[in-house]
BAFI-3210 file (N, C-alpha, C; in Angstrom, 3 decimals, decimal comma, padded with zeros to 6 digits):
// residues 79
n [1|2|3|4|5|6|7|8|9|10|11|12|13|14|15|16|17|18|19|20|21|22|23|24|25|26|27|28|29|30|31|32|33|34|35|36|37|38|39|40|41|42|43|44|45|46|47|48|49|50|51|52|53|54|55|56|57|58|59|60|61|62|63|64|65|66|67|68|69|70|71|72|73|74|75|76|77|78|79]
n.u [002,295|003,732|004,984|005,745|005,409|002,093|001,474|-000,844|-001,834|-000,414|-001,200|-003,898|-006,329|-007,819|-006,404|-003,940|-004,658|-005,526|-003,148|-001,538|-002,690|-002,319|000,382|000,285|-002,193|-001,777|000,253|-001,096|-003,120|-001,642|-000,709|-003,133|-003,889|-001,792|-002,272|-004,838|-004,278|-002,495|-004,141|-005,993|-005,659|-006,262|-008,964|-010,223|-009,971|-008,253|-006,742|-003,663|-001,126|001,503|002,813|004,779|006,743|008,384|009,509|012,234|012,123|010,418|011,336|012,153|009,758|008,198|009,521|009,054|006,264|005,642|004,636|002,005|000,764|-001,301|-001,100|-001,383|-000,335|002,288|003,408|003,890|005,862|008,760|012,095]
n.v [051,284|053,314|056,345|058,450|059,023|059,494|062,207|064,386|067,627|070,340|072,825|072,874|074,215|072,741|070,306|071,319|072,475|070,190|068,691|070,241|069,861|067,141|065,182|062,492|062,094|063,179|061,507|059,072|059,444|059,427|056,740|055,369|055,970|054,696|051,987|051,610|052,077|049,993|047,819|048,069|046,781|044,181|042,191|039,813|036,714|035,028|036,684|038,379|040,717|043,150|045,830|048,570|050,716|053,552|055,717|056,949|057,531|055,752|053,396|054,611|055,804|053,526|051,998|053,604|053,384|050,727|049,011|049,778|049,174|047,020|043,434|041,955|043,646|044,194|041,625|041,239|042,922|043,496|044,193]
n.w [055,179|057,524|057,609|059,295|062,790|063,850|065,138|066,626|065,442|067,041|066,455|066,410|068,445|070,371|070,630|071,475|073,964|075,393|075,382|076,990|079,431|079,800|079,036|078,577|077,369|074,825|073,743|073,920|072,083|069,715|069,775|069,615|067,004|065,598|066,303|065,213|062,485|061,929|062,101|060,072|057,604|058,075|058,196|058,693|060,486|059,121|057,594|056,678|057,225|056,831|058,584|058,140|060,046|059,652|060,956|062,703|065,401|066,534|068,080|070,504|071,560|071,650|073,596|075,845|076,115|076,085|078,170|078,326|075,985|073,902|074,098|071,709|069,828|070,750|070,641|067,986|067,113|065,287|065,052]
ca.u [003,532|003,579|006,254|006,047|004,441|000,984|001,177|-001,883|-001,298|-000,523|-001,821|-005,323|-006,486|-008,300|-005,276|-002,964|-005,159|-005,505|-001,764|-001,003|-003,250|-001,785|001,268|-000,157|-003,300|-001,195|000,915|-002,118|-003,801|-000,747|-000,709|-004,435|-003,820|-000,887|-002,957|-005,902|-003,676|-001,895|-005,200|-006,912|-005,497|-006,656|-010,400|-010,713|-008,957|-007,302|-005,974|-002,300|-000,572|002,701|002,816|006,119|006,807|009,703|009,991|013,368|011,838|009,505|011,865|012,161|008,393|007,740|010,104|008,357|004,857|005,516|003,803|000,612|000,247|-001,910|-000,175|-001,456|000,550|003,671|003,872|004,169|006,921|010,028|012,951]
ca.v [051,939|054,521|057,037|059,273|058,819|060,416|063,128|065,368|068,973|071,249|074,044|072,766|074,710|071,675|069,399|072,062|072,595|068,868|068,256|070,991|069,237|065,790|064,644|061,126|062,168|063,445|060,278|058,040|059,713|058,941|055,279|054,918|056,067|053,626|050,699|051,543|051,960|048,667|046,826|048,349|045,851|042,839|042,223|038,457|035,990|034,385|037,723|038,618|041,952|043,687|047,284|049,104|052,032|054,007|056,817|056,550|057,738|054,708|052,590|055,418|055,909|052,171|051,622|054,376|053,002|049,281|048,386|050,206|048,753|045,683|042,326|041,545|044,545|043,972|040,300|041,244|043,879|042,950|045,346]
ca.w [055,554|058,327|057,402|060,457|063,861|063,592|066,231|066,307|065,269|068,186|065,950|066,717|069,812|071,272|070,854|072,267|075,342|076,035|075,581|078,135|080,631|079,971|078,002|078,307|076,413|073,514|073,294|073,766|070,809|068,667|069,801|069,117|065,548|065,140|066,454|064,214|061,152|061,749|062,004|058,949|056,479|058,513|058,475|058,955|061,260|058,207|056,895|057,121|056,670|057,471|058,670|058,351|060,676|059,233|061,798|063,545|066,821|067,016|069,196|071,730|072,091|071,963|074,886|076,877|076,232|075,902|079,199|078,176|074,678|073,937|073,831|070,298|069,093|071,213|070,216|066,547|066,797|064,820|064,734]
c.u [003,183|004,936|006,684|005,003|003,363|000,604|000,109|-001,250|-001,513|-001,048|-003,327|-005,512|-006,943|-007,163|-004,239|-003,390|-005,102|-004,078|-001,106|-001,500|-002,585|-000,916|000,827|-001,303|-002,750|-000,538|-000,107|-002,883|-002,963|-000,783|-002,037|-004,447|-002,935|-001,605|-004,076|-005,339|-003,107|-002,944|-006,113|-006,822|-005,895|-008,121|-010,978|-009,612|-007,947|-006,472|-004,577|-001,808|000,680|002,577|004,243|005,999|008,234|010,297|011,075|013,125|010,900|010,089|011,857|010,764|007,814|008,265|009,390|006,944|004,608|004,564|002,319|-000,030|-000,329|-000,930|-000,216|-000,535|002,005|004,243|004,267|005,302|008,196|010,898|014,113]
c.v [053,198|055,221|057,796|058,993|059,896|061,282|064,104|066,760|069,824|072,618|074,046|073,193|073,638|070,717|070,071|072,150|071,255|068,388|069,004|070,407|067,888|065,375|063,238|061,120|062,308|062,188|059,165|058,219|059,213|057,412|054,721|054,927|054,972|052,271|050,551|051,356|050,566|047,569|046,992|047,331|044,423|042,893|040,862|037,689|035,260|035,397|037,860|039,890|042,338|045,205|047,722|050,495|052,528|055,106|056,311|056,738|056,671|053,889|053,340|055,469|054,540|051,733|052,338|053,843|051,500|048,629|048,714|049,737|047,342|044,593|041,891|042,404|044,269|042,654|040,237|042,193|043,140|044,148|044,953]
c.w [056,333|058,284|058,654|061,525|063,757|064,797|065,775|066,241|066,517|067,761|066,157|068,177|070,807|071,628|071,750|073,733|076,066|076,296|076,737|079,452|080,887|078,783|077,604|077,298|074,997|072,945|073,061|072,457|069,632|068,612|069,299|067,591|064,960|065,191|065,430|062,809|060,918|061,637|060,805|057,826|056,833|058,942|058,875|059,682|060,385|057,412|057,488|056,465|057,453|057,455|058,970|058,965|060,471|060,112|062,750|065,027|067,384|068,157|070,534|072,356|072,418|073,325|076,038|077,146|076,182|076,906|079,038|076,874|074,757|073,511|072,366|069,438|069,460|070,716|068,758|066,150|066,419|064,480|063,853]
res [v|i|i|k|l|p|w|a|s|l|g|d|p|r|v|s|a|k|s|m|i|s|d|a|w|y|a|n|r|m|w|t|t|i|l|q|a|s|g|r|s|v|r|h|h|d|d|f|a|v|t|y|i|l|d|g|s|f|p|y|f|y|k|q|w|q|q|k|l|p|s|w|f|k|n|k|i|v|s]
***
């Protein structure tokens, strides 16, 4: 279960500096964390798991980044 989208802390000076240079870097870091978290429970090709993302802002960010996300992830989205 992912309760909230895992945005990196802007209180971290490195994260803050990189996010000022590129909004895409900041969002990409969040998506990398989502993709890794959703794959952690599946370790073998016969494994099966469900990942719930409860954050209400997920549909908005998914729509913005849909074209950049891997097909294995997009093909499994159920709303």
